[in-house]
TIKOLLUM-964018 format. One record per residue (C-alpha): residue number from 1; residue in one letter; x, y, z. Coordinates in nm, 2 decimals. Example, Ala and Ser with C-alpha at 12.3 -4.5 7.8 and 13.67 -1.06 7.14 Angstrom:
@pati 1&torlum A&px 1.23&py -0.45&pz 0.78
@pati 2&torlum S&px 1.37&py -0.11&pz 0.71
***
This chain:
@pati 1&torlum X&px 0.00&py 0.00&pz 0.00
@pati 2&torlum X&px 0.14&py 0.34&pz -0.10
@pati 3&torlum X&px 0.03&py 0.65&pz 0.09
@pati 4&torlum X&px 0.18&py 0.99&pz 0.14
@pati 5&torlum X&px -0.02&py 1.06&pz 0.46
@pati 6&torlum X&px -0.21&py 0.85&pz 0.72
@pati 7&torlum X&px -0.53&py 0.70&pz 0.59
@pati 8&torlum X&px -0.84&py 0.81&pz 0.77
@pati 9&torlum X&px -1.12&py 0.55&pz 0.72
@pati 10&torlum X&px -1.45&py 0.73&pz 0.68
@pati 11&torlum X&px -1.25&py 1.06&pz 0.67
@pati 12&torlum X&px -1.28&py 1.07&pz 1.05
@pati 13&torlum X&px -1.11&py 1.38&pz 1.18
@pati 14&torlum X&px -1.03&py 1.51&pz 0.84
@pati 15&torlum X&px -1.11&py 1.88&pz 0.80
@pati 16&torlum X&px -1.23&py 1.92&pz 0.44
@pati 17&torlum X&px -1.34&py 2.29&pz 0.45
@pati 18&torlum X&px -1.45&py 2.58&pz 0.66
@pati 19&torlum X&px -1.82&py 2.65&pz 0.72
@pati 20&torlum X&px -2.01&py 2.93&pz 0.89
@pati 21&torlum X&px -2.33&py 2.72&pz 0.91
@pati 22&torlum X&px -2.29&py 2.50&pz 1.21
@pati 23&torlum X&px -2.03&py 2.38&pz 1.47
@pati 24&torlum X&px -2.06&py 2.05&pz 1.65
@pati 25&torlum X&px -1.85&py 2.01&pz 1.97
@pati 26&torlum X&px -1.88&py 1.65&pz 2.07
@pati 27&torlum X&px -1.68&py 1.69&pz 2.38
@pati 28&torlum X&px -1.89&py 1.98&pz 2.52
@pati 29&torlum X&px -2.22&py 1.85&pz 2.39
@pati 30&torlum X&px -2.27&py 2.18&pz 2.20
@pati 31&torlum X&px -2.43&py 2.26&pz 1.87
@pati 32&torlum X&px -2.40&py 2.61&pz 1.72
@pati 33&torlum X&px -2.63&py 2.71&pz 1.43
@pati 34&torlum X&px -2.49&py 3.01&pz 1.25
@pati 35&torlum X&px -2.37&py 3.16&pz 1.58
@pati 36&torlum X&px -2.67&py 3.06&pz 1.80
@pati 37&torlum X&px -2.66&py 2.78&pz 2.05
@pati 38&torlum X&px -2.92&py 2.54&pz 1.94
@pati 39&torlum X&px -3.12&py 2.57&pz 2.26
@pati 40&torlum X&px -3.14&py 2.95&pz 2.21
@pati 41&torlum X&px -3.27&py 2.92&pz 1.86
@pati 42&torlum X&px -3.47&py 2.61&pz 1.78
@pati 43&torlum X&px -3.76&py 2.64&pz 2.04
@pati 44&torlum X&px -3.83&py 3.00&pz 1.94
@pati 45&torlum X&px -3.77&py 3.05&pz 1.56
@pati 46&torlum X&px -4.01&py 2.98&pz 1.28
@pati 47&torlum X&px -3.85&py 2.74&pz 1.03
@pati 48&torlum X&px -3.84&py 3.01&pz 0.76
@pati 49&torlum X&px -3.64&py 3.22&pz 1.00
@pati 50&torlum X&px -3.38&py 2.95&pz 1.03
@pati 51&torlum X&px -3.37&py 2.90&pz 0.66
@pati 52&torlum X&px -3.30&py 3.27&pz 0.61
@pati 53&torlum X&px -3.03&py 3.26&pz 0.88
@pati 54&torlum X&px -2.85&py 2.97&pz 0.71
@pati 55&torlum X&px -2.88&py 3.11&pz 0.36
@pati 56&torlum X&px -2.79&py 3.47&pz 0.45
@pati 57&torlum X&px -2.61&py 3.46&pz 0.78
@pati 58&torlum X&px -2.86&py 3.68&pz 0.96
@pati 59&torlum X&px -3.21&py 3.64&pz 1.11
@pati 60&torlum X&px -3.46&py 3.80&pz 0.87
@pati 61&torlum X&px -3.62&py 4.14&pz 0.93
@pati 62&torlum X&px -4.00&py 4.14&pz 0.90
@pati 63&torlum X&px -3.99&py 4.24&pz 0.54
@pati 64&torlum X&px -3.73&py 3.98&pz 0.45
@pati 65&torlum X&px -3.94&py 3.70&pz 0.62
@pati 66&torlum X&px -4.24&py 3.82&pz 0.42
@pati 67&torlum X&px -4.04&py 3.81&pz 0.10
@pati 68&torlum X&px -3.93&py 3.45&pz 0.17
@pati 69&torlum X&px -4.28&py 3.34&pz 0.24
@pati 70&torlum X&px -4.41&py 3.51&pz -0.07
@pati 71&torlum X&px -4.14&py 3.33&pz -0.28
@pati 72&torlum X&px -4.24&py 2.99&pz -0.14
@pati 73&torlum X&px -4.61&py 3.03&pz -0.17
@pati 74&torlum X&px -4.65&py 2.98&pz -0.55
@pati 75&torlum X&px -4.40&py 2.70&pz -0.56
@pati 76&torlum X&px -4.58&py 2.48&pz -0.31
@pati 77&torlum X&px -4.83&py 2.33&pz -0.56
@pati 78&torlum X&px -4.68&py 2.01&pz -0.69
@pati 79&torlum X&px -4.62&py 1.98&pz -1.07
@pati 80&torlum X&px -4.82&py 1.73&pz -1.26
@pati 81&torlum X&px -4.51&py 1.52&pz -1.34
@pati 82&torlum X&px -4.43&py 1.50&pz -0.96
@pati 83&torlum X&px -4.79&py 1.39&pz -0.87
@pati 84&torlum X&px -4.79&py 1.14&pz -1.16
@pati 85&torlum X&px -4.47&py 0.98&pz -1.03
@pati 86&torlum X&px -4.61&py 0.97&pz -0.67
@pati 87&torlum X&px -4.92&py 0.79&pz -0.79
@pati 88&torlum X&px -4.71&py 0.53&pz -0.97
@pati 89&torlum X&px -4.49&py 0.49&pz -0.67
@pati 90&torlum X&px -4.79&py 0.45&pz -0.44
@pati 91&torlum X&px -4.92&py 0.17&pz -0.67
@pati 92&torlum X&px -4.59&py -0.01&pz -0.62
@pati 93&torlum X&px -4.59&py 0.06&pz -0.24
@pati 94&torlum X&px -4.25&py 0.23&pz -0.27
@pati 95&torlum X&px -4.09&py 0.33&pz 0.07
@pati 96&torlum X&px -4.17&py 0.70&pz 0.15
@pati 97&torlum X&px -3.80&py 0.80&pz 0.15
@pati 98&torlum X&px -3.75&py 0.65&pz -0.20
@pati 99&torlum X&px -4.07&py 0.83&pz -0.32
@pati 100&torlum X&px -3.93&py 1.16&pz -0.19
@pati 101&torlum X&px -3.59&py 1.10&pz -0.37
@pati 102&torlum X&px -3.76&py 1.02&pz -0.70
@pati 103&torlum X&px -4.01&py 1.30&pz -0.68
@pati 104&torlum X&px -3.74&py 1.55&pz -0.59
@pati 105&torlum X&px -3.57&py 1.47&pz -0.92
@pati 106&torlum X&px -3.89&py 1.56&pz -1.11
@pati 107&torlum X&px -3.87&py 1.92&pz -0.99
@pati 108&torlum X&px -3.59&py 1.97&pz -1.24
@pati 109&torlum X&px -3.85&py 2.00&pz -1.51
@pati 110&torlum X&px -3.96&py 2.33&pz -1.35
@pati 111&torlum X&px -3.62&py 2.46&pz -1.26
@pati 112&torlum X&px -3.55&py 2.82&pz -1.36
@pati 113&torlum X&px -3.19&py 2.74&pz -1.40
@pati 114&torlum X&px -3.06&py 2.92&pz -1.09
@pati 115&torlum X&px -2.94&py 2.77&pz -0.77
@pati 116&torlum X&px -3.15&py 3.02&pz -0.57
@pati 117&torlum X&px -3.47&py 2.93&pz -0.76
@pati 118&torlum X&px -3.40&py 2.56&pz -0.72
@pati 119&torlum X&px -3.35&py 2.60&pz -0.35
@pati 120&torlum X&px -3.68&py 2.78&pz -0.31
@pati 121&torlum X&px -3.85&py 2.51&pz -0.53
@pati 122&torlum X&px -3.71&py 2.23&pz -0.31
@pati 123&torlum X&px -3.80&py 2.40&pz 0.01
@pati 124&torlum X&px -4.16&py 2.47&pz -0.10
@pati 125&torlum X&px -4.22&py 2.13&pz -0.25
@pati 126&torlum X&px -4.07&py 1.88&pz 0.00
@pati 127&torlum X&px -4.36&py 1.90&pz 0.26
@pati 128&torlum X&px -4.62&py 1.86&pz -0.02
@pati 129&torlum X&px -4.43&py 1.56&pz -0.17
@pati 130&torlum X&px -4.42&py 1.38&pz 0.16
@pati 131&torlum X&px -4.78&py 1.46&pz 0.26
@pati 132&torlum X&px -4.92&py 1.38&pz -0.09
@pati 133&torlum X&px -4.74&py 1.05&pz -0.11
@pati 134&torlum X&px -4.86&py 0.93&pz 0.23
@pati 135&torlum X&px -5.22&py 1.01&pz 0.14
@pati 136&torlum X&px -5.19&py 0.83&pz -0.20
@pati 137&torlum X&px -5.03&py 0.53&pz -0.03
@pati 138&torlum X&px -5.33&py 0.51&pz 0.20
@pati 139&torlum X&px -5.59&py 0.55&pz -0.07
@pati 140&torlum X&px -5.66&py 0.92&pz -0.03
@pati 141&torlum X&px -5.62&py 1.21&pz -0.27
@pati 142&torlum X&px -5.35&py 1.48&pz -0.20
@pati 143&torlum X&px -5.46&py 1.80&pz -0.03
@pati 144&torlum X&px -5.35&py 2.13&pz -0.19
@pati 145&torlum X&px -5.14&py 2.36&pz 0.02
@pati 146&torlum X&px -5.32&py 2.63&pz 0.21
@pati 147&torlum X&px -5.22&py 2.98&pz 0.09
@pati 148&torlum X&px -5.22&py 3.13&pz 0.44
@pati 149&torlum X&px -5.00&py 2.87&pz 0.61
@pati 150&torlum X&px -4.62&py 2.84&pz 0.62
@pati 151&torlum X&px -4.40&py 2.54&pz 0.59
@pati 152&torlum X&px -4.46&py 2.36&pz 0.92
@pati 153&torlum X&px -4.83&py 2.44&pz 0.94
@pati 154&torlum X&px -4.88&py 2.34&pz 0.57
@pati 155&torlum X&px -4.71&py 2.01&pz 0.62
@pati 156&torlum X&px -4.95&py 1.92&pz 0.90
@pati 157&torlum X&px -5.25&py 2.06&pz 0.71
@pati 158&torlum X&px -5.17&py 1.86&pz 0.39
@pati 159&torlum X&px -5.15&py 1.54&pz 0.59
@pati 160&torlum X&px -5.50&py 1.57&pz 0.72
@pati 161&torlum X&px -5.69&py 1.86&pz 0.57
@pati 162&torlum X&px -5.74&py 2.01&pz 0.92
@pati 163&torlum X&px -5.57&py 2.33&pz 1.04
@pati 164&torlum X&px -5.31&py 2.24&pz 1.30
@pati 165&torlum X&px -5.31&py 2.40&pz 1.64
@pati 166&torlum X&px -5.05&py 2.65&pz 1.74
@pati 167&torlum X&px -4.90&py 2.40&pz 1.98
@pati 168&torlum X&px -4.86&py 2.15&pz 1.69
@pati 169&torlum X&px -4.70&py 2.41&pz 1.46
@pati 170&torlum X&px -4.46&py 2.51&pz 1.74
@pati 171&torlum X&px -4.37&py 2.14&pz 1.80
@pati 172&torlum X&px -4.29&py 2.07&pz 1.44
@pati 173&torlum X&px -4.11&py 2.40&pz 1.39
@pati 174&torlum X&px -3.88&py 2.32&pz 1.69
@pati 175&torlum X&px -3.81&py 1.98&pz 1.54
@pati 176&torlum X&px -3.73&py 2.11&pz 1.19
@pati 177&torlum X&px -3.50&py 2.38&pz 1.34
@pati 178&torlum X&px -3.33&py 2.13&pz 1.55
@pati 179&torlum X&px -3.23&py 1.91&pz 1.26
@pati 180&torlum X&px -3.17&py 2.19&pz 1.01
@pati 181&torlum X&px -2.79&py 2.15&pz 1.01
@pati 182&torlum X&px -2.52&py 1.94&pz 1.17
@pati 183&torlum X&px -2.18&py 1.99&pz 1.03
@pati 184&torlum X&px -2.04&py 1.77&pz 0.75
@pati 185&torlum X&px -2.26&py 1.47&pz 0.81
@pati 186&torlum X&px -2.29&py 1.21&pz 0.53
@pati 187&torlum X&px -2.59&py 1.36&pz 0.35
@pati 188&torlum X&px -2.46&py 1.72&pz 0.37
@pati 189&torlum X&px -2.11&py 1.62&pz 0.25
@pati 190&torlum X&px -2.28&py 1.43&pz -0.04
@pati 191&torlum X&px -2.46&py 1.74&pz -0.14
@pati 192&torlum X&px -2.14&py 1.94&pz -0.13
@pati 193&torlum X&px -1.95&py 1.69&pz -0.33
@pati 194&torlum X&px -2.22&py 1.69&pz -0.60
@pati 195&torlum X&px -2.25&py 2.07&pz -0.63
@pati 196&torlum X&px -1.87&py 2.12&pz -0.62
@pati 197&torlum X&px -1.87&py 1.97&pz -0.97
@pati 198&torlum X&px -2.08&py 2.27&pz -1.08
@pati 199&torlum X&px -2.39&py 2.05&pz -1.09
@pati 200&torlum X&px -2.72&py 2.19&pz -0.99
@pati 201&torlum X&px -2.89&py 2.23&pz -0.65
@pati 202&torlum X&px -3.17&py 1.97&pz -0.72
@pati 203&torlum X&px -2.91&py 1.70&pz -0.81
@pati 204&torlum X&px -2.72&py 1.78&pz -0.50
@pati 205&torlum X&px -3.03&py 1.74&pz -0.28
@pati 206&torlum X&px -3.14&py 1.42&pz -0.46
@pati 207&torlum X&px -2.80&py 1.28&pz -0.37
@pati 208&torlum X&px -2.83&py 1.39&pz -0.01
@pati 209&torlum X&px -3.17&py 1.22&pz 0.02
@pati 210&torlum X&px -3.01&py 0.90&pz -0.11
@pati 211&torlum X&px -2.74&py 0.93&pz 0.16
@pati 212&torlum X&px -3.00&py 1.00&pz 0.43
@pati 213&torlum X&px -3.19&py 0.68&pz 0.34
@pati 214&torlum X&px -2.91&py 0.47&pz 0.48
@pati 215&torlum X&px -3.00&py 0.34&pz 0.83
@pati 216&torlum X&px -2.66&py 0.44&pz 0.96
@pati 217&torlum X&px -2.75&py 0.80&pz 0.90
@pati 218&torlum X&px -3.12&py 0.88&pz 0.90
@pati 219&torlum X&px -3.30&py 0.56&pz 1.00
@pati 220&torlum X&px -3.30&py 0.54&pz 1.38
@pati 221&torlum X&px -3.61&py 0.73&pz 1.50
@pati 222&torlum X&px -3.86&py 0.47&pz 1.41
@pati 223&torlum X&px -3.67&py 0.18&pz 1.57
@pati 224&torlum X&px -3.62&py 0.39&pz 1.88
@pati 225&torlum X&px -3.99&py 0.43&pz 1.92
@pati 226&torlum X&px -4.05&py 0.07&pz 1.84
@pati 227&torlum X&px -3.84&py -0.03&pz 2.14
@pati 228&torlum X&px -4.05&py 0.19&pz 2.37
@pati 229&torlum X&px -4.37&py 0.02&pz 2.23
@pati 230&torlum X&px -4.22&py -0.32&pz 2.27
@pati 231&torlum X&px -4.13&py -0.25&pz 2.64
@pati 232&torlum X&px -4.49&py -0.15&pz 2.70
@pati 233&torlum X&px -4.47&py -0.09&pz 3.07
@pati 234&torlum X&px -4.19&py 0.03&pz 3.31
@pati 235&torlum X&px -4.13&py -0.31&pz 3.47
@pati 236&torlum X&px -4.03&py -0.46&pz 3.14
@pati 237&torlum X&px -3.76&py -0.21&pz 3.05
@pati 238&torlum X&px -3.46&py -0.37&pz 3.20
@pati 239&torlum X&px -3.54&py -0.72&pz 3.08
@pati 240&torlum X&px -3.61&py -0.61&pz 2.72
@pati 241&torlum X&px -3.30&py -0.39&pz 2.70
@pati 242&torlum X&px -3.07&py -0.65&pz 2.84
@pati 243&torlum X&px -3.21&py -0.91&pz 2.60
@pati 244&torlum X&px -3.13&py -0.68&pz 2.31
@pati 245&torlum X&px -2.78&py -0.62&pz 2.42
@pati 246&torlum X&px -2.72&py -0.99&pz 2.49
@pati 247&torlum X&px -2.83&py -1.06&pz 2.13
@pati 248&torlum X&px -2.57&py -0.81&pz 2.01
@pati 249&torlum X&px -2.83&py -0.55&pz 1.91
@pati 250&torlum X&px -2.79&py -0.18&pz 1.93
@pati 251&torlum X&px -3.02&py 0.03&pz 2.15
@pati 252&torlum X&px -3.15&py 0.27&pz 1.89
@pati 253&torlum X&px -3.15&py 0.63&pz 2.01
@pati 254&torlum X&px -2.84&py 0.60&pz 2.22
@pati 255&torlum X&px -2.48&py 0.68&pz 2.13
@pati 256&torlum X&px -2.34&py 0.90&pz 1.86
@pati 257&torlum X&px -2.02&py 0.91&pz 1.65
@pati 258&torlum X&px -1.95&py 1.27&pz 1.74
@pati 259&torlum X&px -2.11&py 1.34&pz 2.07
@pati 260&torlum X&px -1.92&py 1.19&pz 2.37
@pati 261&torlum X&px -2.16&py 1.35&pz 2.61
@pati 262&torlum X&px -2.53&py 1.42&pz 2.57
@pati 263&torlum X&px -2.66&py 1.52&pz 2.23
@pati 264&torlum X&px -2.79&py 1.88&pz 2.28
@pati 265&torlum X&px -3.06&py 1.81&pz 2.02
@pati 266&torlum X&px -3.19&py 1.55&pz 2.25
@pati 267&torlum X&px -3.24&py 1.80&pz 2.53
@pati 268&torlum X&px -3.42&py 2.05&pz 2.30
@pati 269&torlum X&px -3.65&py 1.77&pz 2.17
@pati 270&torlum X&px -3.71&py 1.62&pz 2.51
@pati 271&torlum X&px -3.83&py 1.96&pz 2.64
@pati 272&torlum X&px -4.06&py 1.99&pz 2.33
@pati 273&torlum X&px -4.20&py 1.64&pz 2.38
@pati 274&torlum X&px -4.27&py 1.71&pz 2.74
@pati 275&torlum X&px -4.45&py 2.04&pz 2.65
@pati 276&torlum X&px -4.66&py 1.86&pz 2.39
@pati 277&torlum X&px -4.74&py 1.54&pz 2.57
@pati 278&torlum X&px -4.78&py 1.62&pz 2.94
@pati 279&torlum X&px -5.15&py 1.67&pz 3.01
@pati 280&torlum X&px -5.25&py 1.50&pz 2.68
@pati 281&torlum X&px -5.36&py 1.15&pz 2.60
@pati 282&torlum X&px -5.00&py 1.07&pz 2.52
@pati 283&torlum X&px -4.87&py 1.15&pz 2.87
@pati 284&torlum X&px -4.83&py 0.79&pz 2.97
@pati 285&torlum X&px -4.62&py 0.72&pz 2.66
@pati 286&torlum X&px -4.39&py 1.02&pz 2.74
@pati 287&torlum X&px -4.35&py 0.90&pz 3.10
@pati 288&torlum X&px -4.27&py 0.55&pz 2.98
@pati 289&torlum X&px -4.01&py 0.68&pz 2.73
@pati 290&torlum X&px -3.85&py 0.89&pz 3.01
@pati 291&torlum X&px -3.83&py 0.58&pz 3.22
@pati 292&torlum X&px -3.69&py 0.37&pz 2.94
@pati 293&torlum X&px -3.42&py 0.63&pz 2.87
@pati 294&torlum X&px -3.31&py 0.63&pz 3.24
@pati 295&torlum X&px -3.29&py 0.25&pz 3.24
@pati 296&torlum X&px -3.11&py 0.24&pz 2.90
@pati 297&torlum X&px -2.84&py 0.48&pz 3.01
@pati 298&torlum X&px -2.78&py 0.27&pz 3.33
@pati 299&torlum X&px -2.78&py -0.06&pz 3.14
@pati 300&torlum X&px -2.54&py 0.08&pz 2.87
@pati 301&torlum X&px -2.30&py 0.20&pz 3.13
@pati 302&torlum X&px -2.30&py -0.15&pz 3.29
@pati 303&torlum X&px -2.27&py -0.32&pz 2.95
@pati 304&torlum X&px -2.00&py -0.09&pz 2.81
@pati 305&torlum X&px -1.84&py 0.08&pz 3.11
@pati 306&torlum X&px -1.65&py 0.40&pz 3.02
@pati 307&torlum X&px -1.81&py 0.45&pz 2.68
@pati 308&torlum X&px -2.05&py 0.71&pz 2.82
@pati 309&torlum X&px -2.32&py 0.63&pz 2.56
@pati 310&torlum X&px -2.58&py 0.90&pz 2.59
@pati 311&torlum X&px -2.93&py 0.97&pz 2.44
@pati 312&torlum X&px -2.91&py 1.10&pz 2.09
@pati 313&torlum X&px -3.14&py 1.31&pz 1.87
@pati 314&torlum X&px -3.33&py 1.00&pz 1.73
@pati 315&torlum X&px -3.48&py 0.91&pz 2.07
@pati 316&torlum X&px -3.68&py 1.22&pz 2.13
@pati 317&torlum X&px -3.73&py 1.28&pz 1.76
@pati 318&torlum X&px -3.95&py 0.97&pz 1.78
@pati 319&torlum X&px -4.15&py 1.12&pz 2.07
@pati 320&torlum X&px -4.20&py 1.46&pz 1.91
@pati 321&torlum X&px -4.31&py 1.32&pz 1.57
@pati 322&torlum X&px -4.53&py 1.06&pz 1.73
@pati 323&torlum X&px -4.68&py 1.34&pz 1.94
@pati 324&torlum X&px -4.76&py 1.52&pz 1.62
@pati 325&torlum X&px -4.93&py 1.20&pz 1.48
@pati 326&torlum X&px -4.67&py 1.17&pz 1.21
@pati 327&torlum X&px -4.65&py 0.80&pz 1.12
@pati 328&torlum X&px -4.32&py 0.62&pz 1.17
@pati 329&torlum X&px -4.26&py 0.56&pz 0.79
@pati 330&torlum X&px -4.25&py 0.94&pz 0.75
@pati 331&torlum X&px -3.99&py 1.01&pz 1.03
@pati 332&torlum X&px -3.69&py 1.01&pz 0.79
@pati 333&torlum X&px -3.87&py 1.21&pz 0.52
@pati 334&torlum X&px -3.97&py 1.46&pz 0.78
@pati 335&torlum X&px -3.61&py 1.48&pz 0.89
@pati 336&torlum X&px -3.53&py 1.56&pz 0.52
@pati 337&torlum X&px -3.77&py 1.85&pz 0.52
@pati 338&torlum X&px -3.57&py 2.01&pz 0.81
@pati 339&torlum X&px -3.23&py 1.92&pz 0.69
@pati 340&torlum X&px -3.31&py 2.07&pz 0.35
@pati 341&torlum X&px -3.24&py 2.41&pz 0.50
@pati 342&torlum X&px -2.88&py 2.29&pz 0.57
@pati 343&torlum X&px -2.83&py 2.10&pz 0.25
@pati 344&torlum X&px -2.92&py 2.40&pz 0.04
@pati 345&torlum X&px -2.72&py 2.64&pz 0.26
@pati 346&torlum X&px -2.41&py 2.42&pz 0.22
@pati 347&torlum X&px -2.48&py 2.41&pz -0.15
@pati 348&torlum X&px -2.46&py 2.79&pz -0.16
@pati 349&torlum X&px -2.14&py 2.79&pz 0.05
@pati 350&torlum X&px -1.97&py 2.53&pz -0.17
@pati 351&torlum X&px -2.06&py 2.72&pz -0.48
@pati 352&torlum X&px -1.89&py 3.02&pz -0.33
@pati 353&torlum X&px -1.57&py 2.82&pz -0.28
@pati 354&torlum X&px -1.57&py 2.72&pz -0.65
@pati 355&torlum X&px -1.35&py 2.42&pz -0.59
@pati 356&torlum X&px -1.43&py 2.06&pz -0.67
@pati 357&torlum X&px -1.41&py 1.81&pz -0.38
@pati 358&torlum X&px -1.16&py 1.54&pz -0.50
@pati 359&torlum X&px -0.98&py 1.36&pz -0.22
@pati 360&torlum X&px -0.68&py 1.14&pz -0.29
@pati 361&torlum X&px -0.67&py 0.76&pz -0.23
@pati 362&torlum X&px -0.41&py 0.51&pz -0.14
@pati 363&torlum X&px -0.37&py 0.23&pz -0.40
@pati 364&torlum X&px -0.37&py -0.12&pz -0.25
@pati 365&torlum X&px -0.39&py -0.33&pz -0.56
@pati 366&torlum X&px -0.15&py -0.54&pz -0.76
@pati 367&torlum X&px 0.16&py -0.42&pz -0.96
@pati 368&torlum X&px 0.34&py -0.56&pz -1.26
@pati 369&torlum X&px 0.07&py -0.76&pz -1.42
@pati 370&torlum X&px 0.12&py -0.85&pz -1.79
@pati 371&torlum X&px -0.15&py -0.87&pz -2.05
@pati 372&torlum X&px -0.25&py -1.21&pz -2.18
@pati 373&torlum X&px -0.48&py -1.27&pz -2.48
@pati 374&torlum X&px -0.81&py -1.43&pz -2.40
@pati 375&torlum X&px -0.72&py -1.77&pz -2.55
@pati 376&torlum X&px -0.41&py -1.80&pz -2.34
@pati 377&torlum X&px -0.56&py -1.73&pz -2.00
***
């Protein structure tokens, strides 16, 4: 093997570029979004405010927020080609994250040829794509977006046809803000690689959705909630969790490659889940999840002492999205709606660098082979 520098499998620890968009400090358990600590931004901002912050490095003034909303409004109606593909995908029972990836690609038909226009088109269309596909998959017709509702509210409205409550909109907004950006994760880096070739924003986002589909990146919230449902009542928690560990299974919703202490996103979403679920018909589920979390942290410390495996974002993502009556198959596509803010912002940032991402590799193959004609092999 020939290499001029140490090989870093998975590019771990390699600094590929600078970014002003987010900073992840795994040792301190801190996430900064464009200068704001996550906990000082996510529970208070509207999703469009965070989009503007990531795109323009400043929170919007009232007129700027109105301009962004006005730009999104006419782009929310799904093109005929997109709806046609979703209908065919529903007939074949395609997974929602695959339907989102394929439908996102159809938006290229209506591109205005600019990165900014493509970013607006993606941001406007993603909630409608996910909501329309879920309805089609369940035998219902899609619901057109409401002209007076913004991103979070429209997503919930297009799922059911009923105007969401202010509490529901706040809950979803907090979630989308929380997952809006997170450093050079796999899907974000995929988007940056694609757009660094001077490709377009839609292609970059389609690639990002493909990366997000992998269970090592975006697939844990559903299984985390499944575990809570499997446990069912507090007295079963320790037995079920130990059984999983003894079978060599991971406890989904715990541990993170970057965070060596508690994931700050988990704290924000736990507070949101508590606000949404206490005093509601879902209070018992919240209290069970809280108990399971405490038992899981203790069991993991006994099973892997010194690893300090902590609750990650997926665990309380599951509680928040379930509290909003978003079905488990839509957990990852809903994550994509939030992360789209970061994907597009990173796209703009990479375009500004005007440099293709092209790492080197270390060759480990054979040398000195000689060609032989087919008849002599």
